[in-house]
PDB file of N, H, CA, C and O in Angstrom:
ATOM      1  N   MET A   1       3.556  -0.524 -19.159  1.00  0.00           N
ATOM      2  CA  MET A   1       3.903  -0.171 -17.798  1.00  0.00           C
ATOM      3  C   MET A   1       3.173   1.090 -17.358  1.00  0.00           C
ATOM      4  O   MET A   1       3.056   1.328 -16.156  1.00  0.00           O
ATOM      5  N   LYS A   2       2.689   1.889 -18.264  1.00  0.00           N
ATOM      6  H   LYS A   2       2.784   1.696 -19.240  1.00  0.00           H
ATOM      7  CA  LYS A   2       1.999   3.111 -17.897  1.00  0.00           C
ATOM      8  C   LYS A   2       0.536   2.854 -17.546  1.00  0.00           C
ATOM      9  O   LYS A   2      -0.144   3.739 -17.026  1.00  0.00           O
ATOM     10  N   LEU A   3       0.057   1.657 -17.827  1.00  0.00           N
ATOM     11  H   LEU A   3       0.609   0.938 -18.249  1.00  0.00           H
ATOM     12  CA  LEU A   3      -1.330   1.339 -17.540  1.00  0.00           C
ATOM     13  C   LEU A   3      -1.592   1.282 -16.042  1.00  0.00           C
ATOM     14  O   LEU A   3      -2.645   1.731 -15.589  1.00  0.00           O
ATOM     15  N   THR A   4      -0.671   0.746 -15.271  1.00  0.00           N
ATOM     16  H   THR A   4       0.184   0.381 -15.639  1.00  0.00           H
ATOM     17  CA  THR A   4      -0.871   0.598 -13.833  1.00  0.00           C
ATOM     18  C   THR A   4      -1.045   1.944 -13.140  1.00  0.00           C
ATOM     19  O   THR A   4      -2.022   2.113 -12.410  1.00  0.00           O
ATOM     20  N   PRO A   5      -0.142   2.917 -13.333  1.00  0.00           N
ATOM     21  CA  PRO A   5      -0.363   4.213 -12.688  1.00  0.00           C
ATOM     22  C   PRO A   5      -1.662   4.873 -13.147  1.00  0.00           C
ATOM     23  O   PRO A   5      -2.339   5.541 -12.365  1.00  0.00           O
ATOM     24  N   PHE A   6      -2.000   4.680 -14.417  1.00  0.00           N
ATOM     25  H   PHE A   6      -1.450   4.137 -15.052  1.00  0.00           H
ATOM     26  CA  PHE A   6      -3.237   5.242 -14.919  1.00  0.00           C
ATOM     27  C   PHE A   6      -4.439   4.651 -14.182  1.00  0.00           C
ATOM     28  O   PHE A   6      -5.354   5.380 -13.798  1.00  0.00           O
ATOM     29  N   LEU A   7      -4.436   3.339 -13.986  1.00  0.00           N
ATOM     30  H   LEU A   7      -3.692   2.747 -14.298  1.00  0.00           H
ATOM     31  CA  LEU A   7      -5.548   2.704 -13.288  1.00  0.00           C
ATOM     32  C   LEU A   7      -5.624   3.136 -11.826  1.00  0.00           C
ATOM     33  O   LEU A   7      -6.717   3.347 -11.300  1.00  0.00           O
ATOM     34  N   VAL A   8      -4.486   3.268 -11.175  1.00  0.00           N
ATOM     35  H   VAL A   8      -3.598   3.097 -11.602  1.00  0.00           H
ATOM     36  CA  VAL A   8      -4.468   3.708  -9.781  1.00  0.00           C
ATOM     37  C   VAL A   8      -5.015   5.123  -9.672  1.00  0.00           C
ATOM     38  O   VAL A   8      -5.833   5.411  -8.799  1.00  0.00           O
ATOM     39  N   CYS A   9      -4.566   6.005 -10.557  1.00  0.00           N
ATOM     40  H   CYS A   9      -3.901   5.771 -11.267  1.00  0.00           H
ATOM     41  CA  CYS A   9      -5.054   7.389 -10.534  1.00  0.00           C
ATOM     42  C   CYS A   9      -6.547   7.451 -10.815  1.00  0.00           C
ATOM     43  O   CYS A   9      -7.278   8.183 -10.148  1.00  0.00           O
ATOM     44  N   THR A  10      -6.996   6.692 -11.788  1.00  0.00           N
ATOM     45  H   THR A  10      -6.402   6.097 -12.330  1.00  0.00           H
ATOM     46  CA  THR A  10      -8.417   6.679 -12.123  1.00  0.00           C
ATOM     47  C   THR A  10      -9.239   6.176 -10.941  1.00  0.00           C
ATOM     48  O   THR A  10     -10.271   6.759 -10.606  1.00  0.00           O
ATOM     49  N   PHE A  11      -8.790   5.110 -10.320  1.00  0.00           N
ATOM     50  H   PHE A  11      -7.952   4.637 -10.593  1.00  0.00           H
ATOM     51  CA  PHE A  11      -9.481   4.549  -9.162  1.00  0.00           C
ATOM     52  C   PHE A  11      -9.555   5.574  -8.032  1.00  0.00           C
ATOM     53  O   PHE A  11     -10.602   5.743  -7.407  1.00  0.00           O
ATOM     54  N   SER A  12      -8.455   6.246  -7.779  1.00  0.00           N
ATOM     55  H   SER A  12      -7.605   6.109  -8.288  1.00  0.00           H
ATOM     56  CA  SER A  12      -8.415   7.243  -6.714  1.00  0.00           C
ATOM     57  C   SER A  12      -9.329   8.420  -7.023  1.00  0.00           C
ATOM     58  O   SER A  12     -10.028   8.917  -6.139  1.00  0.00           O
ATOM     59  N   ILE A  13      -9.325   8.865  -8.267  1.00  0.00           N
ATOM     60  H   ILE A  13      -8.758   8.462  -8.985  1.00  0.00           H
ATOM     61  CA  ILE A  13     -10.169   9.995  -8.650  1.00  0.00           C
ATOM     62  C   ILE A  13     -11.640   9.628  -8.524  1.00  0.00           C
ATOM     63  O   ILE A  13     -12.443  10.412  -8.016  1.00  0.00           O
ATOM     64  N   LEU A  14     -11.989   8.439  -8.987  1.00  0.00           N
ATOM     65  H   LEU A  14     -11.337   7.803  -9.400  1.00  0.00           H
ATOM     66  CA  LEU A  14     -13.388   8.022  -8.898  1.00  0.00           C
ATOM     67  C   LEU A  14     -13.848   7.906  -7.452  1.00  0.00           C
ATOM     68  O   LEU A  14     -14.945   8.345  -7.109  1.00  0.00           O
ATOM     69  N   LEU A  15     -13.021   7.323  -6.614  1.00  0.00           N
ATOM     70  H   LEU A  15     -12.129   6.967  -6.893  1.00  0.00           H
ATOM     71  CA  LEU A  15     -13.403   7.210  -5.212  1.00  0.00           C
ATOM     72  C   LEU A  15     -13.392   8.577  -4.534  1.00  0.00           C
ATOM     73  O   LEU A  15     -14.214   8.835  -3.654  1.00  0.00           O
ATOM     74  N   GLY A  16     -12.484   9.442  -4.926  1.00  0.00           N
ATOM     75  H   GLY A  16     -11.817   9.232  -5.640  1.00  0.00           H
ATOM     76  CA  GLY A  16     -12.464  10.791  -4.384  1.00  0.00           C
ATOM     77  C   GLY A  16     -13.697  11.571  -4.792  1.00  0.00           C
ATOM     78  O   GLY A  16     -14.249  12.332  -3.997  1.00  0.00           O
ATOM     79  N   ALA A  17     -14.129  11.383  -6.031  1.00  0.00           N
ATOM     80  H   ALA A  17     -13.680  10.765  -6.676  1.00  0.00           H
ATOM     81  CA  ALA A  17     -15.344  12.050  -6.493  1.00  0.00           C
ATOM     82  C   ALA A  17     -16.554  11.543  -5.717  1.00  0.00           C
ATOM     83  O   ALA A  17     -17.464  12.309  -5.402  1.00  0.00           O
ATOM     84  N   ARG A  18     -16.556  10.269  -5.417  1.00  0.00           N
ATOM     85  H   ARG A  18     -15.816   9.647  -5.672  1.00  0.00           H
ATOM     86  CA  ARG A  18     -17.649   9.690  -4.622  1.00  0.00           C
ATOM     87  C   ARG A  18     -17.672  10.304  -3.229  1.00  0.00           C
ATOM     88  O   ARG A  18     -18.742  10.529  -2.664  1.00  0.00           O
ATOM     89  N   ALA A  19     -16.506  10.574  -2.679  1.00  0.00           N
ATOM     90  H   ALA A  19     -15.636  10.391  -3.137  1.00  0.00           H
ATOM     91  CA  ALA A  19     -16.421  11.127  -1.333  1.00  0.00           C
ATOM     92  C   ALA A  19     -16.898  12.572  -1.301  1.00  0.00           C
ATOM     93  O   ALA A  19     -17.312  13.050  -0.244  1.00  0.00           O
ATOM     94  N   GLU A  20     -16.854  13.280  -2.421  1.00  0.00           N
ATOM     95  H   GLU A  20     -16.518  12.892  -3.279  1.00  0.00           H
ATOM     96  CA  GLU A  20     -17.221  14.680  -2.441  1.00  0.00           C
ATOM     97  C   GLU A  20     -18.669  14.920  -2.873  1.00  0.00           C
ATOM     98  O   GLU A  20     -19.091  16.068  -3.004  1.00  0.00           O
ATOM     99  N   LEU A  21     -19.420  13.863  -3.092  1.00  0.00           N
ATOM    100  H   LEU A  21     -19.077  12.929  -2.985  1.00  0.00           H
ATOM    101  CA  LEU A  21     -20.818  14.025  -3.437  1.00  0.00           C
ATOM    102  C   LEU A  21     -21.567  14.669  -2.284  1.00  0.00           C
ATOM    103  O   LEU A  21     -21.258  14.395  -1.124  1.00  0.00           O
ATOM    104  N   PRO A  22     -22.541  15.515  -2.575  1.00  0.00           N
ATOM    105  CA  PRO A  22     -23.294  16.131  -1.482  1.00  0.00           C
ATOM    106  C   PRO A  22     -24.061  15.077  -0.692  1.00  0.00           C
ATOM    107  O   PRO A  22     -24.517  14.072  -1.237  1.00  0.00           O
ATOM    108  N   LYS A  23     -24.185  15.329   0.570  1.00  0.00           N
ATOM    109  H   LYS A  23     -23.814  16.145   1.013  1.00  0.00           H
ATOM    110  CA  LYS A  23     -24.885  14.391   1.437  1.00  0.00           C
ATOM    111  C   LYS A  23     -26.376  14.410   1.153  1.00  0.00           C
ATOM    112  O   LYS A  23     -26.968  15.470   0.950  1.00  0.00           O
ATOM    113  N   LYS A  24     -26.967  13.249   1.141  1.00  0.00           N
ATOM    114  H   LYS A  24     -26.487  12.388   1.306  1.00  0.00           H
ATOM    115  CA  LYS A  24     -28.417  13.137   1.084  1.00  0.00           C
ATOM    116  C   LYS A  24     -28.907  13.087   2.514  1.00  0.00           C
ATOM    117  O   LYS A  24     -28.135  12.790   3.425  1.00  0.00           O
ATOM    118  N   SER A  25     -30.138  13.363   2.715  1.00  0.00           N
ATOM    119  H   SER A  25     -30.765  13.604   1.974  1.00  0.00           H
ATOM    120  CA  SER A  25     -30.660  13.413   4.085  1.00  0.00           C
ATOM    121  C   SER A  25     -30.558  12.058   4.778  1.00  0.00           C
ATOM    122  O   SER A  25     -30.464  12.014   6.004  1.00  0.00           O
ATOM    123  N   GLY A  26     -30.572  10.951   4.034  1.00  0.00           N
ATOM    124  H   GLY A  26     -30.648  10.988   3.037  1.00  0.00           H
ATOM    125  CA  GLY A  26     -30.520   9.632   4.639  1.00  0.00           C
ATOM    126  C   GLY A  26     -29.123   9.056   4.766  1.00  0.00           C
ATOM    127  O   GLY A  26     -28.948   8.000   5.373  1.00  0.00           O
ATOM    128  N   ASP A  27     -28.112   9.731   4.202  1.00  0.00           N
ATOM    129  H   ASP A  27     -28.254  10.590   3.708  1.00  0.00           H
ATOM    130  CA  ASP A  27     -26.741   9.206   4.257  1.00  0.00           C
ATOM    131  C   ASP A  27     -26.144   9.385   5.642  1.00  0.00           C
ATOM    132  O   ASP A  27     -26.276  10.435   6.271  1.00  0.00           O
ATOM    133  N   SER A  28     -25.490   8.340   6.091  1.00  0.00           N
ATOM    134  H   SER A  28     -25.383   7.488   5.579  1.00  0.00           H
ATOM    135  CA  SER A  28     -24.761   8.450   7.350  1.00  0.00           C
ATOM    136  C   SER A  28     -23.357   8.946   7.043  1.00  0.00           C
ATOM    137  O   SER A  28     -22.891   8.779   5.915  1.00  0.00           O
ATOM    138  N   PRO A  29     -22.665   9.552   8.005  1.00  0.00           N
ATOM    139  CA  PRO A  29     -21.299  10.021   7.738  1.00  0.00           C
ATOM    140  C   PRO A  29     -20.356   8.895   7.321  1.00  0.00           C
ATOM    141  O   PRO A  29     -19.401   9.142   6.585  1.00  0.00           O
ATOM    142  N   SER A  30     -20.601   7.678   7.770  1.00  0.00           N
ATOM    143  H   SER A  30     -21.377   7.478   8.368  1.00  0.00           H
ATOM    144  CA  SER A  30     -19.716   6.569   7.409  1.00  0.00           C
ATOM    145  C   SER A  30     -19.949   6.085   5.979  1.00  0.00           C
ATOM    146  O   SER A  30     -19.143   5.317   5.454  1.00  0.00           O
ATOM    147  N   ALA A  31     -21.029   6.518   5.346  1.00  0.00           N
ATOM    148  H   ALA A  31     -21.683   7.143   5.773  1.00  0.00           H
ATOM    149  CA  ALA A  31     -21.325   6.087   3.987  1.00  0.00           C
ATOM    150  C   ALA A  31     -20.436   6.802   2.968  1.00  0.00           C
ATOM    151  O   ALA A  31     -20.248   6.299   1.860  1.00  0.00           O
ATOM    152  N   LEU A  32     -19.891   7.954   3.319  1.00  0.00           N
ATOM    153  H   LEU A  32     -20.044   8.363   4.219  1.00  0.00           H
ATOM    154  CA  LEU A  32     -19.048   8.705   2.403  1.00  0.00           C
ATOM    155  C   LEU A  32     -17.577   8.369   2.655  1.00  0.00           C
ATOM    156  O   LEU A  32     -17.173   8.091   3.784  1.00  0.00           O
ATOM    157  N   LEU A  33     -16.796   8.402   1.593  1.00  0.00           N
ATOM    158  H   LEU A  33     -17.124   8.628   0.676  1.00  0.00           H
ATOM    159  CA  LEU A  33     -15.376   8.085   1.695  1.00  0.00           C
ATOM    160  C   LEU A  33     -14.560   9.361   1.848  1.00  0.00           C
ATOM    161  O   LEU A  33     -14.923  10.412   1.319  1.00  0.00           O
ATOM    162  N   SER A  34     -13.474   9.256   2.565  1.00  0.00           N
ATOM    163  H   SER A  34     -13.180   8.403   2.994  1.00  0.00           H
ATOM    164  CA  SER A  34     -12.549  10.379   2.656  1.00  0.00           C
ATOM    165  C   SER A  34     -11.301  10.042   1.843  1.00  0.00           C
ATOM    166  O   SER A  34     -11.050   8.881   1.519  1.00  0.00           O
ATOM    167  N   LEU A  35     -10.538  11.058   1.525  1.00  0.00           N
ATOM    168  H   LEU A  35     -10.742  12.001   1.788  1.00  0.00           H
ATOM    169  CA  LEU A  35      -9.312  10.840   0.767  1.00  0.00           C
ATOM    170  C   LEU A  35      -8.356   9.958   1.553  1.00  0.00           C
ATOM    171  O   LEU A  35      -7.690   9.100   0.973  1.00  0.00           O
ATOM    172  N   ASN A  36      -8.278  10.156   2.859  1.00  0.00           N
ATOM    173  H   ASN A  36      -8.819  10.853   3.330  1.00  0.00           H
ATOM    174  CA  ASN A  36      -7.396   9.322   3.685  1.00  0.00           C
ATOM    175  C   ASN A  36      -7.823   7.865   3.657  1.00  0.00           C
ATOM    176  O   ASN A  36      -6.978   6.972   3.587  1.00  0.00           O
ATOM    177  N   ALA A  37      -9.121   7.615   3.709  1.00  0.00           N
ATOM    178  H   ALA A  37      -9.807   8.340   3.766  1.00  0.00           H
ATOM    179  CA  ALA A  37      -9.611   6.232   3.689  1.00  0.00           C
ATOM    180  C   ALA A  37      -9.293   5.564   2.355  1.00  0.00           C
ATOM    181  O   ALA A  37      -8.896   4.400   2.316  1.00  0.00           O
ATOM    182  N   VAL A  38      -9.467   6.299   1.274  1.00  0.00           N
ATOM    183  H   VAL A  38      -9.790   7.245   1.306  1.00  0.00           H
ATOM    184  CA  VAL A  38      -9.178   5.747  -0.055  1.00  0.00           C
ATOM    185  C   VAL A  38      -7.685   5.464  -0.191  1.00  0.00           C
ATOM    186  O   VAL A  38      -7.286   4.409  -0.684  1.00  0.00           O
ATOM    187  N   THR A  39      -6.865   6.414   0.252  1.00  0.00           N
ATOM    188  H   THR A  39      -7.189   7.271   0.653  1.00  0.00           H
ATOM    189  CA  THR A  39      -5.419   6.234   0.164  1.00  0.00           C
ATOM    190  C   THR A  39      -4.975   5.026   0.971  1.00  0.00           C
ATOM    191  O   THR A  39      -4.177   4.221   0.493  1.00  0.00           O
ATOM    192  N   GLU A  40      -5.483   4.890   2.189  1.00  0.00           N
ATOM    193  H   GLU A  40      -6.132   5.545   2.578  1.00  0.00           H
ATOM    194  CA  GLU A  40      -5.122   3.742   3.021  1.00  0.00           C
ATOM    195  C   GLU A  40      -5.569   2.432   2.384  1.00  0.00           C
ATOM    196  O   GLU A  40      -4.842   1.439   2.423  1.00  0.00           O
ATOM    197  N   ALA A  41      -6.763   2.427   1.797  1.00  0.00           N
ATOM    198  H   ALA A  41      -7.354   3.233   1.765  1.00  0.00           H
ATOM    199  CA  ALA A  41      -7.260   1.212   1.156  1.00  0.00           C
ATOM    200  C   ALA A  41      -6.400   0.828  -0.040  1.00  0.00           C
ATOM    201  O   ALA A  41      -6.089  -0.347  -0.233  1.00  0.00           O
ATOM    202  N   VAL A  42      -6.014   1.816  -0.844  1.00  0.00           N
ATOM    203  H   VAL A  42      -6.266   2.771  -0.688  1.00  0.00           H
ATOM    204  CA  VAL A  42      -5.180   1.532  -2.020  1.00  0.00           C
ATOM    205  C   VAL A  42      -3.809   1.035  -1.577  1.00  0.00           C
ATOM    206  O   VAL A  42      -3.298   0.058  -2.125  1.00  0.00           O
ATOM    207  N   LEU A  43      -3.205   1.702  -0.584  1.00  0.00           N
ATOM    208  H   LEU A  43      -3.620   2.495  -0.138  1.00  0.00           H
ATOM    209  CA  LEU A  43      -1.891   1.284  -0.121  1.00  0.00           C
ATOM    210  C   LEU A  43      -1.921  -0.109   0.495  1.00  0.00           C
ATOM    211  O   LEU A  43      -0.954  -0.859   0.365  1.00  0.00           O
ATOM    212  N   ALA A  44      -3.006  -0.462   1.157  1.00  0.00           N
ATOM    213  H   ALA A  44      -3.791   0.148   1.262  1.00  0.00           H
ATOM    214  CA  ALA A  44      -3.099  -1.765   1.810  1.00  0.00           C
ATOM    215  C   ALA A  44      -3.405  -2.889   0.826  1.00  0.00           C
ATOM    216  O   ALA A  44      -3.018  -4.033   1.064  1.00  0.00           O
ATOM    217  N   ASN A  45      -4.091  -2.586  -0.274  1.00  0.00           N
ATOM    218  H   ASN A  45      -4.406  -1.657  -0.468  1.00  0.00           H
ATOM    219  CA  ASN A  45      -4.579  -3.644  -1.155  1.00  0.00           C
ATOM    220  C   ASN A  45      -3.973  -3.658  -2.549  1.00  0.00           C
ATOM    221  O   ASN A  45      -4.326  -4.524  -3.351  1.00  0.00           O
ATOM    222  N   TYR A  46      -3.094  -2.753  -2.863  1.00  0.00           N
ATOM    223  H   TYR A  46      -2.808  -2.050  -2.212  1.00  0.00           H
ATOM    224  CA  TYR A  46      -2.523  -2.673  -4.203  1.00  0.00           C
ATOM    225  C   TYR A  46      -1.405  -3.713  -4.331  1.00  0.00           C
ATOM    226  O   TYR A  46      -0.406  -3.619  -3.616  1.00  0.00           O
ATOM    227  N   PRO A  47      -1.548  -4.702  -5.224  1.00  0.00           N
ATOM    228  CA  PRO A  47      -0.592  -5.815  -5.302  1.00  0.00           C
ATOM    229  C   PRO A  47       0.878  -5.421  -5.454  1.00  0.00           C
ATOM    230  O   PRO A  47       1.715  -6.010  -4.770  1.00  0.00           O
ATOM    231  N   PRO A  48       1.244  -4.453  -6.314  1.00  0.00           N
ATOM    232  CA  PRO A  48       2.668  -4.113  -6.405  1.00  0.00           C
ATOM    233  C   PRO A  48       3.229  -3.559  -5.092  1.00  0.00           C
ATOM    234  O   PRO A  48       4.400  -3.775  -4.778  1.00  0.00           O
ATOM    235  N   ILE A  49       2.413  -2.859  -4.340  1.00  0.00           N
ATOM    236  H   ILE A  49       1.463  -2.683  -4.596  1.00  0.00           H
ATOM    237  CA  ILE A  49       2.877  -2.340  -3.046  1.00  0.00           C
ATOM    238  C   ILE A  49       3.044  -3.483  -2.062  1.00  0.00           C
ATOM    239  O   ILE A  49       4.004  -3.502  -1.293  1.00  0.00           O
ATOM    240  N   LYS A  50       2.120  -4.439  -2.076  1.00  0.00           N
ATOM    241  H   LYS A  50       1.339  -4.424  -2.702  1.00  0.00           H
ATOM    242  CA  LYS A  50       2.256  -5.611  -1.209  1.00  0.00           C
ATOM    243  C   LYS A  50       3.532  -6.387  -1.559  1.00  0.00           C
ATOM    244  O   LYS A  50       4.255  -6.843  -0.672  1.00  0.00           O
ATOM    245  N   GLU A  51       3.795  -6.529  -2.852  1.00  0.00           N
ATOM    246  H   GLU A  51       3.208  -6.159  -3.572  1.00  0.00           H
ATOM    247  CA  GLU A  51       4.981  -7.258  -3.299  1.00  0.00           C
ATOM    248  C   GLU A  51       6.261  -6.541  -2.876  1.00  0.00           C
ATOM    249  O   GLU A  51       7.213  -7.171  -2.418  1.00  0.00           O
ATOM    250  N   ALA A  52       6.273  -5.227  -3.034  1.00  0.00           N
ATOM    251  H   ALA A  52       5.498  -4.715  -3.406  1.00  0.00           H
ATOM    252  CA  ALA A  52       7.448  -4.453  -2.631  1.00  0.00           C
ATOM    253  C   ALA A  52       7.671  -4.536  -1.125  1.00  0.00           C
ATOM    254  O   ALA A  52       8.808  -4.630  -0.663  1.00  0.00           O
ATOM    255  N   ARG A  53       6.581  -4.502  -0.365  1.00  0.00           N
ATOM    256  H   ARG A  53       5.657  -4.426  -0.740  1.00  0.00           H
ATOM    257  CA  ARG A  53       6.700  -4.600   1.091  1.00  0.00           C
ATOM    258  C   ARG A  53       7.240  -5.980   1.492  1.00  0.00           C
ATOM    259  O   ARG A  53       8.060  -6.087   2.404  1.00  0.00           O
ATOM    260  N   ALA A  54       6.781  -7.024   0.813  1.00  0.00           N
ATOM    261  H   ALA A  54       6.114  -6.937   0.072  1.00  0.00           H
ATOM    262  CA  ALA A  54       7.270  -8.376   1.112  1.00  0.00           C
ATOM    263  C   ALA A  54       8.757  -8.503   0.768  1.00  0.00           C
ATOM    264  O   ALA A  54       9.514  -9.121   1.516  1.00  0.00           O
ATOM    265  N   LYS A  55       9.176  -7.923  -0.355  1.00  0.00           N
ATOM    266  H   LYS A  55       8.561  -7.420  -0.963  1.00  0.00           H
ATOM    267  CA  LYS A  55      10.592  -7.948  -0.726  1.00  0.00           C
ATOM    268  C   LYS A  55      11.429  -7.197   0.301  1.00  0.00           C
ATOM    269  O   LYS A  55      12.524  -7.635   0.655  1.00  0.00           O
ATOM    270  N   TRP A  56      10.916  -6.071   0.779  1.00  0.00           N
ATOM    271  H   TRP A  56      10.026  -5.715   0.491  1.00  0.00           H
ATOM    272  CA  TRP A  56      11.634  -5.283   1.773  1.00  0.00           C
ATOM    273  C   TRP A  56      11.819  -6.086   3.061  1.00  0.00           C
ATOM    274  O   TRP A  56      12.904  -6.106   3.642  1.00  0.00           O
ATOM    275  N   GLU A  57      10.752  -6.744   3.496  1.00  0.00           N
ATOM    276  H   GLU A  57       9.871  -6.728   3.024  1.00  0.00           H
ATOM    277  CA  GLU A  57      10.849  -7.556   4.717  1.00  0.00           C
ATOM    278  C   GLU A  57      11.850  -8.701   4.526  1.00  0.00           C
ATOM    279  O   GLU A  57      12.597  -9.027   5.448  1.00  0.00           O
ATOM    280  N   ALA A  58      11.868  -9.306   3.347  1.00  0.00           N
ATOM    281  H   ALA A  58      11.261  -9.041   2.598  1.00  0.00           H
ATOM    282  CA  ALA A  58      12.809 -10.389   3.072  1.00  0.00           C
ATOM    283  C   ALA A  58      14.246  -9.867   3.081  1.00  0.00           C
ATOM    284  O   ALA A  58      15.146 -10.536   3.589  1.00  0.00           O
ATOM    285  N   MET A  59      14.463  -8.683   2.524  1.00  0.00           N
ATOM    286  H   MET A  59      13.732  -8.140   2.111  1.00  0.00           H
ATOM    287  CA  MET A  59      15.804  -8.106   2.506  1.00  0.00           C
ATOM    288  C   MET A  59      16.261  -7.748   3.921  1.00  0.00           C
ATOM    289  O   MET A  59      17.442  -7.884   4.240  1.00  0.00           O
ATOM    290  N   LYS A  60      15.350  -7.299   4.758  1.00  0.00           N
ATOM    291  H   LYS A  60      14.391  -7.189   4.499  1.00  0.00           H
ATOM    292  CA  LYS A  60      15.720  -6.984   6.143  1.00  0.00           C
ATOM    293  C   LYS A  60      16.151  -8.244   6.884  1.00  0.00           C
ATOM    294  O   LYS A  60      17.002  -8.175   7.771  1.00  0.00           O
ATOM    295  N   GLN A  61      15.576  -9.394   6.533  1.00  0.00           N
ATOM    296  H   GLN A  61      14.884  -9.450   5.813  1.00  0.00           H
ATOM    297  CA  GLN A  61      15.953 -10.648   7.172  1.00  0.00           C
ATOM    298  C   GLN A  61      17.306 -11.145   6.675  1.00  0.00           C
ATOM    299  O   GLN A  61      18.011 -11.841   7.405  1.00  0.00           O
ATOM    300  N   ARG A  62      17.675 -10.804   5.458  1.00  0.00           N
ATOM    301  H   ARG A  62      17.102 -10.238   4.864  1.00  0.00           H
ATOM    302  CA  ARG A  62      18.947 -11.261   4.893  1.00  0.00           C
ATOM    303  C   ARG A  62      20.139 -10.619   5.594  1.00  0.00           C
ATOM    304  O   ARG A  62      21.196 -11.240   5.711  1.00  0.00           O
ATOM    305  N   VAL A  63      19.983  -9.403   6.053  1.00  0.00           N
ATOM    306  H   VAL A  63      19.125  -8.899   5.958  1.00  0.00           H
ATOM    307  CA  VAL A  63      21.112  -8.709   6.680  1.00  0.00           C
ATOM    308  C   VAL A  63      21.590  -9.457   7.919  1.00  0.00           C
ATOM    309  O   VAL A  63      22.788  -9.723   8.013  1.00  0.00           O
ATOM    310  N   PRO A  64      20.723  -9.819   8.890  1.00  0.00           N
ATOM    311  CA  PRO A  64      21.209 -10.575  10.041  1.00  0.00           C
ATOM    312  C   PRO A  64      21.778 -11.947   9.646  1.00  0.00           C
ATOM    313  O   PRO A  64      22.751 -12.408  10.241  1.00  0.00           O
ATOM    314  N   GLN A  65      21.178 -12.588   8.655  1.00  0.00           N
ATOM    315  H   GLN A  65      20.387 -12.213   8.171  1.00  0.00           H
ATOM    316  CA  GLN A  65      21.669 -13.895   8.227  1.00  0.00           C
ATOM    317  C   GLN A  65      23.068 -13.763   7.636  1.00  0.00           C
ATOM    318  O   GLN A  65      23.941 -14.579   7.932  1.00  0.00           O
ATOM    319  N   ALA A  66      23.288 -12.760   6.817  1.00  0.00           N
ATOM    320  H   ALA A  66      22.578 -12.097   6.577  1.00  0.00           H
ATOM    321  CA  ALA A  66      24.601 -12.564   6.204  1.00  0.00           C
ATOM    322  C   ALA A  66      25.633 -12.240   7.273  1.00  0.00           C
ATOM    323  O   ALA A  66      26.765 -12.718   7.201  1.00  0.00           O
ATOM    324  N   ALA A  67      25.265 -11.444   8.254  1.00  0.00           N
ATOM    325  H   ALA A  67      24.346 -11.056   8.312  1.00  0.00           H
ATOM    326  CA  ALA A  67      26.191 -11.106   9.334  1.00  0.00           C
ATOM    327  C   ALA A  67      26.546 -12.350  10.142  1.00  0.00           C
ATOM    328  O   ALA A  67      27.688 -12.509  10.573  1.00  0.00           O
ATOM    329  N   ALA A  68      25.570 -13.229  10.348  1.00  0.00           N
ATOM    330  H   ALA A  68      24.643 -13.100   9.998  1.00  0.00           H
ATOM    331  CA  ALA A  68      25.828 -14.451  11.106  1.00  0.00           C
ATOM    332  C   ALA A  68      26.788 -15.366  10.350  1.00  0.00           C
ATOM    333  O   ALA A  68      27.669 -15.972  10.959  1.00  0.00           O
ATOM    334  N   VAL A  69      26.632 -15.471   9.051  1.00  0.00           N
ATOM    335  H   VAL A  69      25.916 -14.978   8.556  1.00  0.00           H
ATOM    336  CA  VAL A  69      27.519 -16.310   8.243  1.00  0.00           C
ATOM    337  C   VAL A  69      28.944 -15.755   8.289  1.00  0.00           C
ATOM    338  O   VAL A  69      29.904 -16.514   8.423  1.00  0.00           O
ATOM    339  N   GLU A  70      29.079 -14.444   8.177  1.00  0.00           N
ATOM    340  H   GLU A  70      28.299 -13.827   8.068  1.00  0.00           H
ATOM    341  CA  GLU A  70      30.401 -13.832   8.236  1.00  0.00           C
ATOM    342  C   GLU A  70      31.048 -14.048   9.593  1.00  0.00           C
ATOM    343  O   GLU A  70      32.255 -14.276   9.671  1.00  0.00           O
ATOM    344  N   THR A  71      30.262 -13.979  10.665  1.00  0.00           N
ATOM    345  H   THR A  71      29.282 -13.794  10.601  1.00  0.00           H
ATOM    346  CA  THR A  71      30.773 -14.197  12.006  1.00  0.00           C
ATOM    347  C   THR A  71      31.249 -15.633  12.165  1.00  0.00           C
ATOM    348  O   THR A  71      32.307 -15.880  12.743  1.00  0.00           O
ATOM    349  N   LEU A  72      30.476 -16.574  11.658  1.00  0.00           N
ATOM    350  H   LEU A  72      29.616 -16.374  11.188  1.00  0.00           H
ATOM    351  CA  LEU A  72      30.871 -17.973  11.730  1.00  0.00           C
ATOM    352  C   LEU A  72      32.153 -18.237  10.938  1.00  0.00           C
ATOM    353  O   LEU A  72      33.015 -18.999  11.375  1.00  0.00           O
ATOM    354  N   ALA A  73      32.266 -17.613   9.794  1.00  0.00           N
ATOM    355  H   ALA A  73      31.566 -16.994   9.439  1.00  0.00           H
ATOM    356  CA  ALA A  73      33.461 -17.802   8.965  1.00  0.00           C
ATOM    357  C   ALA A  73      34.692 -17.221   9.670  1.00  0.00           C
ATOM    358  O   ALA A  73      35.790 -17.765   9.559  1.00  0.00           O
ATOM    359  N   ALA A  74      34.504 -16.134  10.383  1.00  0.00           N
ATOM    360  H   ALA A  74      33.611 -15.692  10.474  1.00  0.00           H
ATOM    361  CA  ALA A  74      35.631 -15.523  11.088  1.00  0.00           C
ATOM    362  C   ALA A  74      36.072 -16.372  12.274  1.00  0.00           C
ATOM    363  O   ALA A  74      37.249 -16.375  12.631  1.00  0.00           O
ATOM    364  N   LEU A  75      35.133 -17.091  12.885  1.00  0.00           N
ATOM    365  H   LEU A  75      34.177 -17.089  12.594  1.00  0.00           H
ATOM    366  CA  LEU A  75      35.456 -17.917  14.040  1.00  0.00           C
ATOM    367  C   LEU A  75      36.218 -19.175  13.642  1.00  0.00           C
ATOM    368  O   LEU A  75      36.965 -19.729  14.450  1.00  0.00           O
ATOM    369  N   GLU A  76      36.040 -19.621  12.429  1.00  0.00           N
ATOM    370  H   GLU A  76      35.434 -19.171  11.773  1.00  0.00           H
ATOM    371  CA  GLU A  76      36.682 -20.870  11.993  1.00  0.00           C
ATOM    372  C   GLU A  76      38.075 -20.657  11.696  1.00  0.00           C
ATOM    373  O   GLU A  76      38.775 -21.596  11.314  1.00  0.00           O
TER     374      GLU A  76
END
């Protein structure tokens, strides 16, 4: 279980190091990465985060459904 955080940290450090490389005369500003861009990319594409977000959305849908069932049971 400790491998996943290690890989995420390593990935972030490597991309962060890439973002801090000195500019070459031919590099465009968009060619370099920023910490915010790397963080957003990791948060958007990291499978456990996607899975947790999907579970959260599913749980948010269960609350109205459970309330509706309770309301129907009370009406009967």
